[in-house]
A tleap script that builds the chain and sets N, CA, C and O, in Angstrom:
source leaprc.protein.ff14SB
mol = sequence {
  NMET SER LEU ALA GLN ASN ALA SER LYS SER
  ALA THR ILE LEU ALA LYS PHE ASP LYS PRO
  LEU GLY ILE TRP ILE GLY SER GLN ASP GLU
  VAL PHE ASN PRO LEU LYS VAL LEU ALA TYR
  ALA ARG LYS ALA ALA GLN VAL ALA PRO THR
  LEU VAL GLU VAL PRO GLY THR ASP HIE LEU
  GLY ILE LEU LYS ASN GLY GLY ASP TYR ILE
  GLY SER TRP ILE ASP ALA ARG VAL GLY CLEU
}
set mol.1.N position { -52.609 24.747 -57.241 }
set mol.1.CA position { -51.445 25.639 -56.504 }
set mol.1.C position { -50.618 26.730 -57.419 }
set mol.1.O position { -50.044 27.692 -56.908 }
set mol.2.N position { -50.624 26.510 -58.589 }
set mol.2.CA position { -49.746 26.427 -59.097 }
set mol.2.C position { -50.238 28.112 -59.565 }
set mol.2.O position { -49.469 29.058 -59.395 }
set mol.3.N position { -51.400 28.246 -60.067 }
set mol.3.CA position { -52.255 29.264 -60.519 }
set mol.3.C position { -51.901 30.585 -59.424 }
set mol.3.O position { -51.443 31.666 -59.794 }
set mol.4.N position { -52.240 30.204 -57.952 }
set mol.4.CA position { -52.242 30.639 -56.920 }
set mol.4.C position { -51.074 31.989 -56.785 }
set mol.4.O position { -51.120 33.110 -56.280 }
set mol.5.N position { -50.146 31.272 -57.457 }
set mol.5.CA position { -48.881 32.079 -57.782 }
set mol.5.C position { -48.906 33.886 -58.598 }
set mol.5.O position { -48.375 34.968 -58.349 }
set mol.6.N position { -49.801 33.369 -59.582 }
set mol.6.CA position { -50.123 34.515 -60.494 }
set mol.6.C position { -51.666 34.800 -60.351 }
set mol.6.O position { -52.449 34.105 -60.999 }
set mol.7.N position { -52.066 35.665 -59.634 }
set mol.7.CA position { -53.350 36.107 -59.075 }
set mol.7.C position { -53.850 36.425 -60.714 }
set mol.7.O position { -54.790 35.778 -61.175 }
set mol.8.N position { -53.196 37.390 -61.482 }
set mol.8.CA position { -53.887 37.683 -63.014 }
set mol.8.C position { -53.719 36.691 -63.580 }
set mol.8.O position { -54.814 36.650 -64.139 }
set mol.9.N position { -53.155 35.708 -63.949 }
set mol.9.CA position { -53.565 34.391 -64.685 }
set mol.9.C position { -54.755 33.623 -63.897 }
set mol.9.O position { -55.769 33.260 -64.494 }
set mol.10.N position { -54.590 33.440 -62.750 }
set mol.10.CA position { -55.970 32.733 -62.110 }
set mol.10.C position { -57.219 33.210 -62.236 }
set mol.10.O position { -58.155 32.506 -62.617 }
set mol.11.N position { -57.361 34.865 -61.819 }
set mol.11.CA position { -58.816 35.521 -61.879 }
set mol.11.C position { -59.000 35.033 -63.445 }
set mol.11.O position { -59.853 34.147 -63.491 }
set mol.12.N position { -58.348 35.409 -64.987 }
set mol.12.CA position { -58.410 34.895 -65.978 }
set mol.12.C position { -59.416 33.530 -65.719 }
set mol.12.O position { -60.578 33.305 -66.059 }
set mol.13.N position { -58.391 32.716 -64.940 }
set mol.13.CA position { -58.863 31.263 -65.433 }
set mol.13.C position { -60.109 31.022 -64.600 }
set mol.13.O position { -60.988 30.254 -64.992 }
set mol.14.N position { -60.176 31.620 -63.553 }
set mol.14.CA position { -61.643 31.482 -62.410 }
set mol.14.C position { -62.814 32.261 -63.502 }
set mol.14.O position { -63.987 31.887 -63.521 }
set mol.15.N position { -62.373 33.225 -64.263 }
set mol.15.CA position { -63.587 34.176 -64.849 }
set mol.15.C position { -64.191 33.163 -65.930 }
set mol.15.O position { -65.414 33.176 -66.073 }
set mol.16.N position { -63.565 32.451 -66.556 }
set mol.16.CA position { -64.000 31.490 -67.847 }
set mol.16.C position { -65.035 29.950 -67.410 }
set mol.16.O position { -65.865 29.319 -68.066 }
set mol.17.N position { -64.434 29.763 -65.866 }
set mol.17.CA position { -65.028 28.507 -65.444 }
set mol.17.C position { -66.454 28.501 -65.545 }
set mol.17.O position { -67.207 29.396 -65.161 }
set mol.18.N position { -66.813 27.264 -66.170 }
set mol.18.CA position { -68.676 27.347 -66.051 }
set mol.18.C position { -68.920 26.092 -65.205 }
set mol.18.O position { -70.042 25.633 -65.416 }
set mol.19.N position { -68.290 25.488 -64.423 }
set mol.19.CA position { -68.613 24.226 -63.697 }
set mol.19.C position { -68.912 24.749 -62.294 }
set mol.19.O position { -68.742 25.943 -62.048 }
set mol.20.N position { -69.409 23.786 -61.247 }
set mol.20.CA position { -69.480 23.925 -60.159 }
set mol.20.C position { -68.340 24.051 -58.979 }
set mol.20.O position { -67.859 22.982 -58.605 }
set mol.21.N position { -67.814 25.384 -58.293 }
set mol.21.CA position { -66.825 25.768 -58.041 }
set mol.21.C position { -66.841 25.654 -56.654 }
set mol.21.O position { -67.821 26.124 -56.076 }
set mol.22.N position { -66.012 25.157 -56.035 }
set mol.22.CA position { -65.880 24.705 -54.432 }
set mol.22.C position { -64.473 24.897 -53.901 }
set mol.22.O position { -63.512 24.300 -54.387 }
set mol.23.N position { -64.387 25.686 -52.962 }
set mol.23.CA position { -63.257 26.333 -51.976 }
set mol.23.C position { -63.377 26.231 -51.181 }
set mol.23.O position { -64.415 26.638 -50.661 }
set mol.24.N position { -62.371 25.583 -50.441 }
set mol.24.CA position { -62.249 24.890 -48.794 }
set mol.24.C position { -61.104 25.738 -48.899 }
set mol.24.O position { -60.415 25.903 -49.906 }
set mol.25.N position { -60.894 26.495 -47.274 }
set mol.25.CA position { -59.810 27.027 -46.849 }
set mol.25.C position { -59.855 26.678 -45.213 }
set mol.25.O position { -60.907 26.976 -44.649 }
set mol.26.N position { -59.099 26.243 -44.637 }
set mol.26.CA position { -59.030 26.375 -42.899 }
set mol.26.C position { -59.183 27.989 -42.496 }
set mol.26.O position { -59.180 28.959 -43.255 }
set mol.27.N position { -59.290 27.956 -41.344 }
set mol.27.CA position { -59.383 29.603 -40.802 }
set mol.27.C position { -58.360 29.798 -40.461 }
set mol.27.O position { -58.049 30.988 -40.526 }
set mol.28.N position { -57.205 28.775 -39.892 }
set mol.28.CA position { -56.275 28.955 -39.210 }
set mol.28.C position { -54.895 28.675 -40.321 }
set mol.28.O position { -53.789 28.223 -40.025 }
set mol.29.N position { -55.379 29.095 -41.606 }
set mol.29.CA position { -54.070 28.347 -42.903 }
set mol.29.C position { -53.142 29.787 -42.383 }
set mol.29.O position { -53.470 30.968 -42.268 }
set mol.30.N position { -52.126 29.213 -42.193 }
set mol.30.CA position { -51.033 30.056 -42.508 }
set mol.30.C position { -50.339 30.500 -43.475 }
set mol.30.O position { -49.406 31.276 -43.268 }
set mol.31.N position { -50.630 30.142 -44.529 }
set mol.31.CA position { -50.025 30.266 -46.023 }
set mol.31.C position { -50.503 31.482 -46.494 }
set mol.31.O position { -49.904 32.508 -46.814 }
set mol.32.N position { -52.548 30.985 -46.473 }
set mol.32.CA position { -53.071 32.126 -47.108 }
set mol.32.C position { -53.876 32.718 -46.435 }
set mol.32.O position { -54.191 32.270 -45.332 }
set mol.33.N position { -54.324 33.681 -46.845 }
set mol.33.CA position { -55.373 34.439 -45.679 }
set mol.33.C position { -56.287 34.201 -46.373 }
set mol.33.O position { -56.376 34.403 -47.584 }
set mol.34.N position { -57.334 33.581 -45.398 }
set mol.34.CA position { -58.642 32.489 -45.586 }
set mol.34.C position { -59.702 33.574 -45.889 }
set mol.34.O position { -60.597 33.210 -46.652 }
set mol.35.N position { -59.764 34.981 -45.373 }
set mol.35.CA position { -60.533 36.172 -45.952 }
set mol.35.C position { -60.356 36.338 -47.280 }
set mol.35.O position { -61.294 36.272 -48.075 }
set mol.36.N position { -59.289 36.538 -47.578 }
set mol.36.CA position { -58.993 37.354 -48.808 }
set mol.36.C position { -58.637 36.285 -50.046 }
set mol.36.O position { -58.265 36.777 -51.111 }
set mol.37.N position { -58.735 34.948 -49.936 }
set mol.37.CA position { -58.771 34.067 -50.862 }
set mol.37.C position { -60.417 33.455 -51.461 }
set mol.37.O position { -60.732 32.798 -52.453 }
set mol.38.N position { -61.352 34.148 -50.107 }
set mol.38.CA position { -62.626 33.627 -50.569 }
set mol.38.C position { -63.012 35.088 -50.954 }
set mol.38.O position { -63.947 35.147 -51.751 }
set mol.39.N position { -62.494 36.256 -50.559 }
set mol.39.CA position { -63.190 37.465 -51.186 }
set mol.39.C position { -62.848 37.171 -52.573 }
set mol.39.O position { -63.767 37.075 -53.386 }
set mol.40.N position { -61.411 36.986 -53.012 }
set mol.40.CA position { -60.811 36.945 -54.351 }
set mol.40.C position { -61.646 35.934 -54.735 }
set mol.40.O position { -62.336 36.642 -55.468 }
set mol.41.N position { -62.240 34.646 -54.853 }
set mol.41.CA position { -62.849 33.774 -55.353 }
set mol.41.C position { -64.251 34.322 -55.498 }
set mol.41.O position { -64.662 33.962 -56.601 }
set mol.42.N position { -64.931 34.855 -55.024 }
set mol.42.CA position { -66.370 35.751 -54.987 }
set mol.42.C position { -66.187 36.665 -56.019 }
set mol.42.O position { -67.214 36.961 -56.630 }
set mol.43.N position { -65.060 37.237 -56.406 }
set mol.43.CA position { -64.966 38.518 -57.521 }
set mol.43.C position { -65.085 37.723 -59.124 }
set mol.43.O position { -65.785 37.906 -60.121 }
set mol.44.N position { -63.970 36.743 -58.732 }
set mol.44.CA position { -63.272 36.567 -59.752 }
set mol.44.C position { -63.992 35.557 -60.268 }
set mol.44.O position { -63.766 35.621 -61.476 }
set mol.45.N position { -65.001 34.327 -59.990 }
set mol.45.CA position { -65.419 33.404 -60.123 }
set mol.45.C position { -67.049 33.734 -61.100 }
set mol.45.O position { -67.860 34.540 -60.646 }
set mol.46.N position { -67.251 33.165 -62.114 }
set mol.46.CA position { -68.287 33.450 -63.273 }
set mol.46.C position { -69.339 32.733 -62.333 }
set mol.46.O position { -70.142 33.459 -61.747 }
set mol.47.N position { -69.393 31.436 -62.153 }
set mol.47.CA position { -70.661 31.249 -61.380 }
set mol.47.C position { -69.874 31.220 -60.164 }
set mol.47.O position { -68.676 31.262 -59.881 }
set mol.48.N position { -71.541 31.086 -59.230 }
set mol.48.CA position { -71.117 31.349 -57.674 }
set mol.48.C position { -70.787 30.343 -56.813 }
set mol.48.O position { -71.579 29.518 -56.357 }
set mol.49.N position { -69.432 30.422 -56.558 }
set mol.49.CA position { -68.811 29.198 -55.858 }
set mol.49.C position { -69.526 29.151 -54.712 }
set mol.49.O position { -70.290 29.992 -54.240 }
set mol.50.N position { -69.089 27.703 -54.165 }
set mol.50.CA position { -69.340 27.276 -52.856 }
set mol.50.C position { -68.171 27.835 -51.629 }
set mol.50.O position { -67.141 27.162 -51.650 }
set mol.51.N position { -68.183 28.735 -50.784 }
set mol.51.CA position { -66.886 28.806 -50.586 }
set mol.51.C position { -66.804 28.354 -48.737 }
set mol.51.O position { -67.663 28.927 -48.068 }
set mol.52.N position { -66.196 27.745 -48.237 }
set mol.52.CA position { -66.070 27.018 -46.897 }
set mol.52.C position { -64.562 27.409 -46.164 }
set mol.52.O position { -63.440 27.014 -46.481 }
set mol.53.N position { -65.034 28.463 -44.913 }
set mol.53.CA position { -63.629 28.174 -44.495 }
set mol.53.C position { -63.960 27.112 -43.142 }
set mol.53.O position { -64.885 27.085 -42.330 }
set mol.54.N position { -63.133 26.543 -43.270 }
set mol.54.CA position { -63.151 25.485 -42.088 }
set mol.54.C position { -62.745 25.539 -40.638 }
set mol.54.O position { -61.537 25.601 -40.407 }
set mol.55.N position { -63.724 25.520 -39.473 }
set mol.55.CA position { -62.693 26.087 -38.308 }
set mol.55.C position { -62.015 25.177 -37.768 }
set mol.55.O position { -62.268 23.973 -37.728 }
set mol.56.N position { -60.671 26.040 -37.112 }
set mol.56.CA position { -59.827 25.486 -36.348 }
set mol.56.C position { -59.012 24.962 -37.082 }
set mol.56.O position { -58.217 24.217 -36.510 }
set mol.57.N position { -58.838 25.148 -38.888 }
set mol.57.CA position { -57.819 24.135 -39.513 }
set mol.57.C position { -56.625 25.128 -40.085 }
set mol.57.O position { -56.790 26.344 -40.190 }
set mol.58.N position { -55.351 24.418 -40.453 }
set mol.58.CA position { -54.540 24.955 -40.730 }
set mol.58.C position { -54.220 24.872 -42.314 }
set mol.58.O position { -55.227 24.772 -43.015 }
set mol.59.N position { -53.006 24.896 -42.972 }
set mol.59.CA position { -52.713 24.908 -44.351 }
set mol.59.C position { -53.076 23.444 -44.742 }
set mol.59.O position { -54.032 23.003 -45.379 }
set mol.60.N position { -52.088 22.879 -44.203 }
set mol.60.CA position { -52.416 21.184 -44.557 }
set mol.60.C position { -53.491 20.495 -43.467 }
set mol.60.O position { -54.041 19.397 -43.560 }
set mol.61.N position { -53.584 21.274 -42.641 }
set mol.61.CA position { -54.924 20.594 -41.710 }
set mol.61.C position { -56.261 19.806 -42.814 }
set mol.61.O position { -56.973 18.806 -42.913 }
set mol.62.N position { -55.873 21.328 -43.582 }
set mol.62.CA position { -57.487 20.840 -44.775 }
set mol.62.C position { -57.411 19.884 -45.122 }
set mol.62.O position { -58.541 19.481 -45.397 }
set mol.63.N position { -56.462 18.951 -45.363 }
set mol.63.CA position { -56.396 17.440 -46.007 }
set mol.63.C position { -57.026 16.118 -45.221 }
set mol.63.O position { -57.472 15.064 -45.675 }
set mol.64.N position { -56.899 16.545 -44.008 }
set mol.64.CA position { -57.534 15.846 -43.162 }
set mol.64.C position { -58.945 16.460 -42.710 }
set mol.64.O position { -59.934 15.726 -42.713 }
set mol.65.N position { -59.036 17.719 -42.345 }
set mol.65.CA position { -60.327 18.295 -41.719 }
set mol.65.C position { -61.342 18.621 -42.851 }
set mol.65.O position { -62.522 18.813 -42.558 }
set mol.66.N position { -60.879 18.693 -44.228 }
set mol.66.CA position { -61.793 18.867 -45.126 }
set mol.66.C position { -63.193 18.021 -45.583 }
set mol.66.O position { -64.318 18.383 -45.929 }
set mol.67.N position { -62.488 16.610 -45.389 }
set mol.67.CA position { -63.527 15.311 -45.841 }
set mol.67.C position { -64.887 15.689 -46.193 }
set mol.67.O position { -65.456 15.894 -47.265 }
set mol.68.N position { -65.291 15.724 -44.790 }
set mol.68.CA position { -66.411 15.848 -44.489 }
set mol.68.C position { -67.374 16.885 -45.432 }
set mol.68.O position { -68.454 16.562 -45.926 }
set mol.69.N position { -66.814 18.011 -45.539 }
set mol.69.CA position { -67.205 19.289 -46.328 }
set mol.69.C position { -67.549 19.056 -48.048 }
set mol.69.O position { -68.582 19.007 -48.716 }
set mol.70.N position { -65.819 18.927 -48.385 }
set mol.70.CA position { -65.829 18.316 -49.327 }
set mol.70.C position { -66.641 16.952 -49.791 }
set mol.70.O position { -67.436 17.017 -50.729 }
set mol.71.N position { -66.496 16.202 -49.365 }
set mol.71.CA position { -67.297 14.771 -49.810 }
set mol.71.C position { -69.039 14.954 -49.951 }
set mol.71.O position { -69.760 14.418 -50.792 }
set mol.72.N position { -69.390 15.768 -48.987 }
set mol.72.CA position { -70.873 15.999 -48.866 }
set mol.72.C position { -71.409 16.970 -50.114 }
set mol.72.O position { -72.482 16.947 -50.718 }
set mol.73.N position { -70.034 17.986 -50.289 }
set mol.73.CA position { -70.647 18.656 -51.733 }
set mol.73.C position { -70.329 17.864 -53.016 }
set mol.73.O position { -70.915 18.080 -54.077 }
set mol.74.N position { -69.602 17.160 -52.898 }
set mol.74.CA position { -69.443 16.233 -54.137 }
set mol.74.C position { -70.540 15.296 -54.354 }
set mol.74.O position { -70.981 14.916 -55.438 }
set mol.75.N position { -70.890 15.001 -53.279 }
set mol.75.CA position { -72.275 13.912 -53.311 }
set mol.75.C position { -73.547 14.356 -53.836 }
set mol.75.O position { -74.294 13.704 -54.565 }
set mol.76.N position { -73.782 15.933 -53.243 }
set mol.76.CA position { -74.746 16.565 -53.671 }
set mol.76.C position { -75.091 17.118 -55.533 }
set mol.76.O position { -76.083 17.472 -56.169 }
set mol.77.N position { -73.659 16.919 -55.810 }
set mol.77.CA position { -73.399 16.945 -56.843 }
set mol.77.C position { -73.390 16.350 -58.040 }
set mol.77.O position { -73.183 16.714 -59.197 }
set mol.78.N position { -73.699 15.220 -57.429 }
set mol.78.CA position { -73.732 14.239 -58.545 }
set mol.78.C position { -74.990 12.852 -58.334 }
set mol.78.O position { -75.322 11.765 -58.806 }
set mol.79.N position { -75.334 13.857 -57.266 }
set mol.79.CA position { -77.023 13.132 -57.006 }
set mol.79.C position { -77.185 11.973 -56.310 }
set mol.79.O position { -78.037 11.110 -56.520 }
set mol.80.N position { -75.989 11.987 -55.132 }
set mol.80.CA position { -76.632 10.784 -54.395 }
set mol.80.C position { -76.835 11.071 -53.232 }
set mol.80.O position { -77.343 10.246 -52.473 }
savepdb mol mol.pdb
quit
């Protein structure tokens, strides 16, 4: 989260990232604009990221509602 405070620094880090990348954000996030976050990640990431807008979920709700999305993504990458 600290990287999000400096867009140019996070863009540099994302551009160097060579591992699977997943970003989940709630469609009702009141802290970050979901469309802008996903567009930024698409543009900045070197690796094609998995980008998910979780319906009906706010900023902290992603902790509760994102588990099914994130868990299955992790399982798929570790071959479970």
